[in-house]
KETIGU-76927 format. One record per residue (C-alpha): residue in one letter; x, y, z. Coordinates in steps of 0.02 Angstrom, whole numbers, padded with zeros to 5 digits, always signed. Last residue first. Layout:
BEGIN
aXYZ
...
***
This chain:
BEGIN
x-00488+00693+01224
x-00491+00720+01035
x-00461+00873+00945
x-00316+00924+01071
x-00176+00919+00935
x-00260+00933+00766
x-00315+00786+00682
x-00250+00700+00525
x-00215+00529+00590
x-00370+00531+00705
x-00510+00573+00578
x-00423+00445+00455
x-00420+00317+00579
x-00606+00352+00605
x-00644+00324+00418
x-00542+00184+00392
x-00652+00100+00540
x-00803+00159+00481
x-00797+00096+00304
x-00970+00086+00308
x-00997-00103+00283
x-00898-00119+00450
x-01047-00022+00518
x-01019+00169+00594
x-00946+00213+00768
x-00987+00170+00948
x-00903+00245+01083
x-00842+00108+01237
x-00975+00060+01358
x-00947-00122+01407
x-01137-00140+01335
x-01063-00144+01166
x-00951-00290+01185
x-01078-00391+01251
x-01215-00337+01106
x-01088-00400+00976
x-01035-00261+00872
x-01125-00205+00700
x-01107-00023+00746
x-00915-00045+00765
x-00840-00021+00931
x-00710+00111+00969
x-00559+00130+01088
x-00451+00277+01123
x-00285+00251+01242
x-00300+00067+01213
x-00257-00055+01345
x-00431-00092+01371
x-00486-00116+01196
x-00374-00252+01158
x-00420-00336+01307
x-00617-00324+01261
x-00587-00392+01087
x-00644-00569+01126
x-00810-00473+01157
x-00831-00445+00965
x-00833-00275+00850
x-00650-00203+00890
x-00559-00042+00858
x-00408+00018+00936
x-00306+00190+00951
x-00142+00183+01049
x-00043+00326+01104
x+00112+00421+01104
x+00216+00288+00991
x+00389+00232+01025
x+00381+00103+00887
x+00449-00017+00983
x+00371+00022+01147
x+00200+00047+01056
x+00233-00139+00974
x+00278-00220+01152
x+00115-00143+01225
x+00003-00206+01072
x+00081-00373+01093
x+00049-00392+01274
x-00129-00347+01257
x-00153-00467+01106
x-00083-00600+01216
x+00053-00729+01200
x+00157-00712+01364
x+00034-00837+01459
x+00073-00966+01300
x-00066-01013+01193
x-00221-01117+01195
x-00370-01110+01092
x-00519-01198+01104
x-00663-01192+00978
x-00828-01232+00981
x-00969-01329+00892
x-01144-01325+00909
x-01191-01228+00779
x-01058-01229+00624
x-01004-01059+00548
x-01015-00959+00694
x-00886-01076+00782
x-00929-01033+00976
x-00792-00980+01080
x-00653-01048+01211
x-00485-00973+01267
x-00357-01038+01362
x-00197-00933+01406
x-00062-01033+01462
x+00077-01041+01623
x-00059-01027+01767
x-00126-01195+01691
x+00045-01290+01719
x-00013-01369+01875
x-00154-01449+01779
x-00344-01426+01837
x-00375-01286+01712
x-00329-01415+01578
x-00452-01540+01631
x-00593-01403+01636
x-00546-01337+01463
x-00559-01509+01401
x-00720-01540+01488
x-00795-01370+01406
x-00726-01436+01243
x-00820-01600+01232
x-00994-01509+01307
x-00974-01380+01158
x-00954-01512+01023
x-00777-01511+00937
x-00641-01403+00885
x-00463-01399+00935
x-00310-01271+00945
x-00138-01279+01020
x-00026-01142+01000
x+00158-01087+00976
x+00243-01253+01007
x+00430-01276+01002
x+00498-01400+00886
x+00651-01513+00944
x+00555-01644+00998
x+00460-01676+00852
x+00280-01640+00854
x+00171-01796+00828
x+00096-01854+00656
x+00002-01801+00508
x+00077-01641+00452
x-00009-01500+00387
x+00108-01368+00294
x+00068-01169+00301
x+00098-01016+00176
x+00060-01116+00027
x-00113-01155+00049
x-00165-01346+00002
x-00205-01421+00158
x-00322-01255+00221
x-00490-01290+00140
x-00461-01492+00177
x-00397-01473+00346
x-00536-01355+00420
x-00679-01457+00346
x-00601-01607+00411
x-00600-01534+00585
x-00780-01478+00562
x-00829-01648+00514
x-00775-01733+00676
x-00627-01861+00707
x-00471-01805+00603
x-00322-01899+00645
x-00164-01850+00746
x-00124-01677+00700
x+00035-01559+00667
x+00020-01394+00596
x+00173-01320+00514
x+00193-01125+00480
x+00332-01090+00362
x+00453-00967+00413
x+00592-01103+00411
x+00492-01192+00523
x+00351-01124+00643
x+00247-01230+00766
x+00058-01245+00779
x-00022-01406+00859
x-00195-01449+00772
x-00286-01553+00914
x-00379-01728+00897
x-00478-01816+01027
x-00457-01994+01101
x-00490-01921+01289
x-00311-01968+01349
x-00235-01891+01181
x-00334-01726+01212
x-00257-01693+01395
x-00086-01766+01333
x-00068-01622+01204
x-00080-01501+01348
x+00053-01585+01445
x+00173-01612+01306
x+00139-01411+01269
x+00188-01367+01451
x+00342-01476+01456
x+00405-01384+01292
x+00378-01217+01378
x+00253-01128+01244
x+00319-00992+01118
x+00296-00823+01100
x+00363-00772+00933
x+00425-00618+00910
x+00429-00611+00708
x+00366-00726+00571
x+00406-00682+00402
x+00320-00640+00238
x+00444-00483+00209
x+00313-00362+00180
x+00174-00443+00271
x+00293-00453+00429
x+00199-00569+00551
x+00194-00541+00749
x+00157-00700+00844
x+00070-00772+00987
x-00041-00623+00998
x-00208-00709+00979
x-00145-00816+00827
x-00080-00650+00744
x-00031-00475+00774
x+00033-00384+00605
x+00201-00314+00585
x+00188-00140+00538
x+00209-00096+00353
x+00037-00121+00293
x+00031-00094+00112
x-00143-00161+00066
x-00173-00237-00106
x-00204-00409-00054
x-00247-00408+00145
x-00381-00540+00122
x-00285-00652+00030
x-00131-00651+00155
x-00234-00675+00315
x-00292-00854+00274
x-00128-00925+00258
x-00050-00818+00385
x-00129-00863+00529
x-00315-00789+00589
x-00345-00745+00773
x-00317-00569+00735
x-00239-00396+00769
x-00202-00285+00635
x-00080-00146+00614
x-00077+00034+00567
x+00073+00180+00601
x+00041+00299+00487
x+00179+00377+00388
x+00115+00468+00250
x+00121+00306+00135
x+00021+00239+00259
x-00121+00364+00261
x-00121+00340+00069
x-00128+00137+00072
x-00264+00150+00213
x-00371+00272+00112
x-00353+00161-00053
x-00383-00004+00024
x-00533+00077+00134
x-00619+00139-00026
x-00594-00024-00135
x-00677-00115+00004
x-00571-00240+00120
x-00660-00416+00095
x-00782-00536+00209
x-00926-00481+00101
x-01005-00404+00267
x-00864-00281+00266
x-00669-00327+00326
x-00596-00198+00436
x-00722-00227+00572
x-00811-00381+00576
x-00676-00498+00538
x-00513-00384+00549
x-00486-00323+00722
x-00394-00155+00726
x-00241-00079+00791
x-00190+00116+00761
x-00022+00162+00849
x-00001+00356+00847
x+00163+00443+00841
x+00147+00475+00650
x-00004+00609+00679
x-00012+00695+00519
x-00046+00871+00503
x-00102+00936+00330
x-00022+01034+00192
x-00141+01051+00050
x-00105+00927-00088
x-00042+00915-00266
x+00028+00760-00348
x-00136+00723-00431
x-00165+00899-00493
x+00019+00883-00566
x+00009+00726-00644
x-00170+00755-00726
x-00107+00914-00790
x+00047+00813-00855
x-00066+00700-00953
x-00184+00820-01025
x-00043+00924-01088
x+00033+00780-01167
x-00135+00735-01258
x-00147+00911-01335
x+00031+00921-01378
x+00026+00747-01478
x-00138+00802-01565
x-00058+00973-01607
x+00097+00872-01688
x-00001+00751-01784
x-00094+00907-01869
x+00078+01002-01891
x+00147+00828-01980
x-00007+00789-02083
x-00037+00965-02156
x-00216+00987-02149
x-00333+00987-02316
x-00400+00825-02295
x-00461+00851-02125
x-00399+00747-01973
x-00524+00649-01865
x-00487+00481-01896
x-00304+00447-01926
x-00256+00580-01779
x-00380+00546-01646
x-00359+00367-01683
x-00188+00365-01651
x-00179+00466-01509
x-00330+00352-01437
x-00244+00188-01479
x-00082+00237-01386
x-00188+00306-01235
x-00272+00113-01244
x-00095+00022-01253
x-00006+00106-01127
x-00055+00013-00978
x+00021-00133-01084
x+00211-00066-01072
x+00303-00238-01092
x+00421-00188-01249
x+00297-00330-01320
x+00136-00261-01253
x+00146-00113-01335
x+00201-00183-01501
x+00052-00295-01489
x-00067-00150-01456
x-00014-00055-01595
x+00015-00199-01724
x-00176-00247-01712
x-00220-00065-01697
x-00172-00047-01882
x-00305-00148-01943
x-00436-00035-01890
x-00352+00128-01979
x-00333+00012-02138
x-00505-00050-02140
x-00568+00137-02117
x-00470+00191-02269
x-00541+00060-02374
x-00726+00092-02333
x-00691+00269-02350
x-00643+00262-02534
x-00674+00429-02614
x-00521+00489-02546
x-00418+00371-02639
x-00286+00279-02528
x-00099+00283-02601
x+00001+00436-02565
x-00121+00544-02444
x-00160+00374-02352
x+00024+00328-02321
x+00063+00507-02266
x-00092+00494-02143
x-00028+00324-02100
x+00142+00372-02044
x+00078+00522-01957
x-00037+00405-01845
x+00088+00271-01820
x+00217+00415-01748
x+00072+00504-01647
x+00015+00322-01562
x+00204+00289-01510
x+00219+00465-01460
x+00063+00459-01336
x+00107+00272-01290
x+00274+00337-01207
x+00189+00488-01124
x+00059+00375-01063
x+00200+00264-00996
x+00270+00404-00900
x+00126+00477-00842
x+00059+00298-00759
x+00228+00286-00661
x+00217+00459-00601
x+00030+00444-00560
x+00059+00275-00468
x+00162+00360-00340
x+00040+00488-00316
x-00101+00352-00282
x-00280+00349-00347
x-00235+00379-00515
x-00294+00518-00649
x-00224+00462-00819
x-00375+00421-00921
x-00466+00565-00854
x-00319+00688-00907
x-00293+00611-01058
x-00480+00623-01111
x-00474+00816-01062
x-00322+00846-01167
x-00407+00759-01323
x-00557+00874-01300
x-00463+01042-01267
x-00409+01023-01448
x-00268+01125-01537
x-00254+01332-01528
x-00393+01418-01434
x-00279+01563-01397
x-00168+01452-01283
x-00229+01533-01117
x-00417+01463-01181
x-00331+01281-01214
x-00247+01312-01042
x-00418+01337-00960
x-00500+01197-01035
x-00358+01073-00983
x-00376+01156-00806
x-00553+01116-00798
x-00517+00922-00848
x-00394+00913-00707
x-00497+01016-00584
x-00635+00893-00607
x-00516+00735-00585
x-00471+00791-00428
x-00641+00795-00382
x-00674+00621-00424
x-00512+00569-00348
x-00555+00638-00191
***
């Protein structure tokens, strides 16, 4: 869309040139339009103001240099003229940076050079400068107008979109593509309710969502918490009963195993552990211990702290034994226990334990009620996303989803590398009533 809008803006610059009786130069209008086209309307206003300021700065400097050249630089000394022009670029850039308008630097230089390099010897400096400034301003404001214009479209603001992160919204490079980021932000600014359900915690989630303006709280740690990305704050925490948490930790201690126990203190995730036994535990600890959104503490959980979740990683046989021991406890019905393989370390498995009330399914239903939405549309790629897809009114699996999830029969969309999740969200968000049944 940005490419198409750029084409429209450039063409309008040429049309305006013809309507002006071919006065000025459409080249500078077209260049300004291309430089000022932005992916977001809100950015366009800011950029237009910066470029306008830069146009006047470059124009004033260019006019001053033209007058100086006419008075002091002989016309038969082009080398000296170009040296002076080149030197003037330094204070121009420095000035825009000094007034905290660095994005105006290149349009300032473009206008300055268009005046000082392309002028004719017999041209009135003031008139020539005004023409170049007007040409550039035409391009700036044509670009602003084209970017702000959009045809009226229906928006389904009563639909909650929930997507898994890894393997669904993230591509194979473990990042959100530029296309998906821009499209997501555009829909969010138009009122789309989009959130993410992930097993990740804040310290690994935030870098991945850099530049994405999600306003609805994200569902983290298997539904144990909601997290407000804007305020960097934890919401709706589903905590374990203290006695339940104590009995679970005892299971690990009796087997001389380590577990990572998660609590939240003053909006910071604290992870308690006793000792690091296997190399995977050490890798997890060393990769996360310095992240700002959490704090690792070697020691027992304080009695006055409520536990959100307990996680451990070990060889499959050990994890199976731990799960079996937990399921024999009287408190087994009060918790959710989930085991799954560590894809990065063959032979190792994770076990994650949360309160029975903490589940992605419950979190989605609570969020649906909170935002008074009419329906839920969910996306997943792994069998662990099945519960999330079951609660949705419309559910989709990506092409790269696990075989187990595909066999459950939900409609399949494109792969994560094709931005399939965002493209499907877009189709639903702008769809007419009755388009999807």
